[in-house]
N, C-alpha and C positions, 0 to 999 in steps of 0.2 A: 517334139524332137524332129529335126529335119531328116532327110533321107540317109545321112551318113553319121552314125554314132561317133565316128572318130573325130569329127569336127563340130559336133552338136554342143551347145552350151549346157553340159551336164556335169555333175560332180565326178571327180576323178575316180572315186570308189566305183560308181557305176560304169564308167568307161573301162576300167580295169576288169570288172566282172564280165562286161560284154565281150571284151577281147578273149577272156578265158572261154566263155560259152561258144564264141565263134570257133575257136580251136577245137573244142570238144565235138562240135557239130561237123566241121569240115575235115579235121585231121585226127580223129581219136586214136589212131594207131601210133602217133608220135607224142602223145600226151604223157607227161610224167609229173611227179609231185613237185618238181621244180617250177612247173607252170603256175602253181598256187602262190608262190612267193611274192611276185609283183602285186597280186590282188591283196594279200595279207598286208603287204607294206603300205597300202593306202588306207589301212584301218578297217578293212572289211573283216568281219569275224569268220572263224572257221564254220560256225553254224550258218551264217548267211551264205557262204560259198556252197555249203551242202544244200541248202534250200534252193539256191539258184540252179545247181546242177540237177536236182530232182525235177524241177519245173522244166528245165531244158530237155532232160531225158524224155519226159512225158510228151512234149511237143515234137521231139524228134521221132518218137515211136509213131505217133499219130500221123505225122507227115509221110514217113516212109511207108506205113501201111496204106495210106491214101494213094500214094504214088504206085505202089505195087498192085493195088486193086483198080487202078485207073479211075479214081473217084472224080466226078466232074465238079469243078469249082463253080458255085452259083454266081450269077451276074450281080452287079451292084443292086439291081432292082430285087433280086431274089434275097439277098442279104437284108435289105430293108424290110421286106415283107416278113421275113423270119424274126427280125428284131422286134417289129410291131407285135407279132403274134406272141412272142416271149414276154414282152412288156404287158400285154393285155392278159394273157392266160397263165403266165409262169411257165415252169419247167415240168409240170405234170401232165 
């Protein structure tokens, strides 16, 4: 996907879901059940919306905690080293 999900060549179901997740993330105070209707209209199931919302909530919690605790983001080199270590040794 390119840098803009609004114009990326993705299925409409995904585009609608990403729009909902953006609103959940940026404007949760104005979210209502009406915001689910366009997503459902594309054929996304209620269960798929729930799954997407739960994943989004997890990422939002982690991001907000990291911001609150001023966690440093590793460099690209640091990410690469971590990825190599995980591929070699797993998550234990």
